[in-house]
C-alpha positions in Angstrom: -35.3 -2.0 23.7 -32.2 -2.9 21.7 -28.7 -3.5 23.0 -26.2 -2.4 20.3 -22.6 -3.3 20.0 -21.0 -0.6 17.9 -17.5 -1.7 16.8 -15.2 0.2 14.6 -12.2 -1.8 13.2 -12.0 -4.3 16.0 -9.3 -7.0 15.5 -9.3 -10.2 17.6 -6.0 -11.8 17.5 -6.9 -15.4 18.2 -3.3 -16.7 18.8 -3.5 -14.9 22.2 -5.7 -15.7 25.2 -8.7 -13.5 25.4 -10.9 -14.7 28.2 -14.1 -12.9 27.0 -13.8 -14.7 23.6 -13.4 -18.3 24.9 -16.9 -19.4 24.4 -18.2 -23.0 24.9 -21.0 -23.9 22.5 -22.3 -27.5 22.2 -22.9 -28.9 18.6 -26.7 -28.6 18.8 -26.2 -24.8 18.9 -23.2 -24.5 16.6 -23.4 -25.7 13.0 -19.6 -25.7 12.7 -19.8 -29.2 14.1 -21.0 -32.1 12.0 -22.2 -35.5 13.3 -20.1 -38.5 12.3 -22.9 -41.0 11.7 -20.5 -43.9 11.0 -19.0 -43.6 14.5 -22.1 -42.6 16.3 -24.9 -44.9 17.5 -28.6 -44.3 18.2 -29.0 -47.9 19.3 -32.1 -48.2 17.1 -31.6 -51.9 16.2 -32.7 -54.9 18.3 -29.1 -56.0 18.7 -25.8 -54.2 19.4 -23.9 -53.1 16.2 -20.8 -55.3 16.4 -19.2 -53.2 13.6 -18.9 -50.4 16.1 -18.8 -52.1 19.6 -17.1 -54.9 21.4 -19.0 -56.2 24.5 -16.9 -56.2 27.6 -16.3 -59.8 28.6 -14.0 -61.1 31.3 -13.3 -64.2 29.3 -11.6 -62.3 26.5 -9.9 -59.8 28.8 -11.7 -56.6 27.7 -12.6 -54.7 30.8 -11.1 -57.3 33.2 -10.0 -55.1 36.1 -12.1 -51.9 35.6 -13.8 -50.9 38.8 -12.8 -54.1 40.6 -16.1 -55.4 42.0 -17.9 -56.3 38.8 -17.7 -59.3 36.5 -18.3 -58.1 32.9 -20.2 -60.5 30.7 -22.2 -60.3 27.4 -25.4 -61.3 29.1 -25.5 -58.1 30.9 -25.6 -56.0 27.7 -28.9 -55.6 25.8 -30.5 -53.3 23.2 -34.2 -52.9 23.9 -36.7 -50.3 22.8 -34.0 -48.2 21.2 -31.9 -48.1 24.4 -28.6 -49.7 25.3 -29.0 -51.4 28.7 -26.1 -52.1 30.9 -27.5 -54.4 33.6 -26.1 -54.9 37.1 -27.0 -58.1 39.1 -25.6 -59.7 42.2 -23.5 -62.8 41.6 -25.0 -65.9 43.1 -23.6 -66.9 46.4 -21.3 -63.9 46.6 -22.9 -60.6 47.7 -19.7 -58.6 47.4 -19.4 -59.2 43.6 -21.7 -58.3 40.7 -22.3 -59.2 37.1 -22.4 -56.1 34.9 -22.1 -54.9 31.3 -20.3 -52.5 29.1 -19.1 -51.8 25.6 -15.9 -50.5 24.0 -15.5 -49.2 20.5 -14.0 -51.7 18.0 -11.3 -49.3 17.0 -9.2 -46.6 18.8 -9.7 -44.1 16.0 -11.6 -41.4 17.9 -9.6 -38.2 17.9 -10.5 -34.5 18.4 -14.2 -33.8 18.6 -17.3 -33.7 20.7 -18.4 -36.9 22.5 -21.8 -37.2 24.0 -24.2 -39.8 25.6 -27.8 -39.3 26.7 -28.2 -41.6 29.7 -30.0 -42.5 32.9 -27.9 -43.8 35.7 -28.5 -46.5 38.3 -29.8 -45.7 41.8 -32.9 -45.6 44.0 -34.6 -43.9 46.9 -33.6 -45.4 50.3 -36.3 -44.2 52.8 -36.8 -41.1 50.6 -33.1 -40.3 50.3 -31.4 -40.8 46.8 -28.8 -43.5 46.9 -26.1 -44.6 44.5 -23.6 -46.2 46.9 -21.0 -48.4 45.2 -22.2 -47.7 41.6 -19.6 -46.4 39.2 -21.3 -45.4 35.9 -18.7 -44.5 33.3 -18.3 -42.9 29.9 -14.7 -42.5 29.0 -11.9 -42.7 26.3 -8.5 -44.2 26.5 -5.3 -45.1 24.7 -2.7 -47.6 26.0 0.8 -48.4 24.8 3.0 -51.1 26.2 6.7 -51.9 25.7 8.1 -55.3 24.5 8.0 -56.5 28.1 4.3 -55.7 28.5 5.0 -52.7 30.7 2.5 -49.9 30.3 4.4 -46.8 29.2 1.5 -44.7 28.0 -2.0 -44.4 29.3 -4.1 -41.5 28.0 -7.6 -41.3 29.3 -10.5 -38.8 29.3 -13.2 -39.4 31.9 -16.4 -37.8 30.8 -18.7 -39.5 33.3 -16.9 -41.4 36.1 -17.9 -40.8 39.7 -16.6 -43.5 42.0 -18.9 -45.5 44.2 -18.3 -43.1 47.0 -18.6 -39.9 44.9 -21.9 -41.2 43.4 -23.3 -42.2 46.9 -25.8 -39.3 46.7 -26.8 -40.3 43.1 -26.4 -36.6 42.1 -22.7 -36.2 41.3 -20.6 -36.6 38.2 -16.8 -36.5 38.2 -14.8 -35.7 35.1 -11.2 -35.3 34.3 -8.3 -36.9 32.4 -5.1 -38.9 32.9 -1.9 -38.7 31.0 1.0 -41.0 30.2 3.4 -42.0 33.0 6.9 -43.3 32.0 7.4 -45.4 35.1 5.8 -48.9 34.7 6.0 -49.4 38.4 3.5 -46.6 38.9 0.1 -46.4 37.4 -1.2 -43.5 35.3 -2.1 -40.4 37.3 -5.0 -38.1 36.9 -3.9 -34.6 35.8 -7.2 -32.7 36.3 -10.5 -33.5 37.9 -13.8 -31.7 38.6 -17.0 -32.6 40.2 -20.5 -31.5 39.1 -23.5 -31.9 41.5 -27.0 -31.9 40.1 -30.0 -30.8 42.2 -31.9 -34.0 41.3 -30.9 -37.7 41.3 -29.3 -38.7 38.1 -31.4 -41.9 38.1 -34.7 -40.0 37.7 -34.2 -38.7 34.1 -31.9 -38.9 31.1 -29.1 -36.4 31.0 -26.4 -35.4 28.5 -22.8 -36.2 29.5 -20.2 -34.7 27.0 -16.7 -33.5 26.4 -15.3 -31.2 23.8 -11.7 -32.3 23.0 -9.5 -30.2 20.7 -5.6 -29.9 20.5 -5.7 -26.9 22.9 -8.7 -27.6 25.1 -10.8 -30.1 27.1 -14.3 -28.9 28.1 -16.8 -31.0 30.1 -20.5 -30.5 29.7 -23.7 -31.5 31.6 -26.9 -31.0 29.7 -25.3 -28.7 27.1 -23.7 -26.5 29.9 -19.9 -26.4 30.4 -18.9 -27.0 34.0 -15.1 -27.4 33.7 -12.5 -26.4 31.1 -8.8 -26.5 30.6 -6.9 -24.7 27.8 -3.3 -25.2 26.6 -2.5 -27.6 29.4 1.1 -28.8 29.1 -0.2 -32.4 29.4 -3.0 -32.2 27.0 -4.2 -35.6 25.6 -3.0 -36.2 22.0 -3.4 -39.9 21.1 -6.5 -41.3 19.2 -8.7 -43.1 21.7 -11.1 -46.0 22.3 -14.6 -45.1 23.6 -16.0 -47.0 26.6 -19.5 -47.0 28.1 -19.7 -49.3 31.1 -21.3 -49.8 34.5 -18.5 -50.5 36.9 -18.8 -51.3 40.6 -16.5 -49.8 43.2 -14.5 -52.4 45.2 -13.6 -49.9 47.9 -17.1 -48.7 48.7 -20.0 -51.1 49.5 -23.4 -51.1 47.8 -26.2 -50.1 50.2 -27.9 -53.3 51.7 -31.3 -52.1 50.7 -30.4 -51.7 46.9 -32.9 -53.5 44.7 -31.5 -55.5 41.9 -31.2 -55.6 38.9 -30.0 -52.0 38.4 -29.6 -50.3 35.0 -27.5 -47.8 33.2 -29.6 -46.8 30.2 -28.1 -45.1 27.1 -30.3 -43.6 24.5 -27.5 -42.7 22.1 -23.8 -42.1 21.6 -22.9 -39.2 19.3 -19.5 -38.1 18.0 -19.2 -34.8 16.3 -16.2 -33.4 14.4 -15.5 -29.7 13.4 -15.8 -28.9 9.7 -12.2 -28.1 9.0 -12.5 -28.0 5.2 -11.9 -24.2 5.0 -9.1 -23.9 7.5 -6.7 -22.2 5.1 -9.4 -19.7 3.7 -10.5 -16.3 4.7 -14.3 -15.6 5.1 -15.3 -12.1 4.1 -18.9 -11.1 5.2 -20.0 -7.7 3.9 -23.8 -8.1 4.0 -26.5 -9.6 6.2 -27.3 -12.1 3.4 -23.7 -13.4 3.5 -23.9 -13.4 7.3 -27.0 -15.6 7.3 -26.0 -17.9 4.4 -22.2 -18.5 4.8 -21.1 -22.1 4.8 -20.2 -23.3 8.3 -16.7 -24.3 9.2 -13.4 -23.1 10.8 -11.6 -20.4 8.8 -8.1 -19.0 9.0 -9.4 -15.5 9.2 -12.8 -13.9 9.2 -13.6 -10.3 8.2 -17.0 -9.0 9.1 -18.2 -5.7 7.4 -16.3 -3.3 5.2 -17.0 -0.2 7.2 -19.7 1.2 4.9 -22.8 -0.3 6.3 -24.2 -1.8 9.5 -24.6 -5.6 10.0 -27.1 -7.0 12.5 -28.7 -10.1 14.0 -32.4 -10.4 14.2 -35.3 -12.6 15.5 -33.4 -14.3 18.4 -30.7 -15.3 15.9 -27.6 -17.0 17.1 -24.4 -17.2 14.9 -21.1 -18.8 15.9 -17.9 -18.0 13.9 -14.7 -19.9 14.4 -11.2 -19.0 13.2 -7.6 -20.0 13.8 -5.9 -16.7 13.4 -7.9 -13.5 13.4 -11.5 -12.1 13.3 -11.9 -8.5 12.3 -15.1 -6.5 12.6 -15.2 -3.3 10.5 -18.0 -0.8 11.3 -21.2 -1.2 13.4 -22.6 -4.6 14.4 -26.0 -4.7 16.1 -26.9 -7.5 18.4 -30.4 -7.1 19.9 -31.3 -8.6 23.2 -32.1 -12.3 22.7 -29.5 -12.7 19.9 -26.0 -14.2 20.2 -22.8 -13.7 18.3 -20.2 -16.2 19.4 -16.6 -15.6 18.2 -14.5 -18.7 19.1 -10.7 -19.2 18.5 -10.4 -22.7 17.2 -7.4 -24.7 16.1 -7.5 -26.8 13.0 -6.4 -30.4 13.1 
């Protein structure tokens, strides 16, 4: 049985909000995205790539106060068997503080795009119950600007994976959101939006994808390729280029369970950064045949015209196509989408 969408001269004005058109498609399902290999890292070497990452180190001030209960040091960062390891250990003679590890991108030149890690988080079963008390695994981006007196006047931050030690107590929760600049240097930056995702299994059992899509008009958070929280056209949308941080913090306000075995690990298989292909942003794409539909060059267009009203276009064999435009998509004539196929029409700004 076929499900048919029969459309006659349909015009989608993408400058307006049309809730049924706002799709969220991760890069592995949308070839309008392209992987930036120079900024991504598969961690396939035996050592960390220092052209991409600085190791968090309390002695050089990178990551000094993040989390509060950990002491970042290079010894707690390793690359082994194609995995970045962030290692948590108890500090000798002080059971309330911990050695831990993390990395920050060398440059704050990450702007709009799709950011993703594939990671396994710390935690254990305590008498059969999942436990992550006190652990604060984090994957986030930030930009900081200070005035001449050292007063922080801007702090932009996107938290892709950042449950606090209390929020991660069940080892199943991720918390995502973002902060914006705050003009008063007597008050720290504030979180604008936040959402929590609860998985049905402990996040220390398997690797999972943690990701964000960040464009000029949207921030969308994903877990295992599925969006769980989105904001569009927010008045305090993040704008500044960012550093990328992957670190294993410890929450100074929430104690680690006394039965926790050490060392604990946050394991990262890869970090990937995708950018939209915006090479054709000023062009109109005209598709008048199925051959053109199947072979068009991917990328964001200004306008897209599908069909000329004289013949039917169609998808086949579980085909999925995603088209992105900044201004308008027009479908002239009949378009057939059988069950099992997908046609995604996504309004997308160029940048």
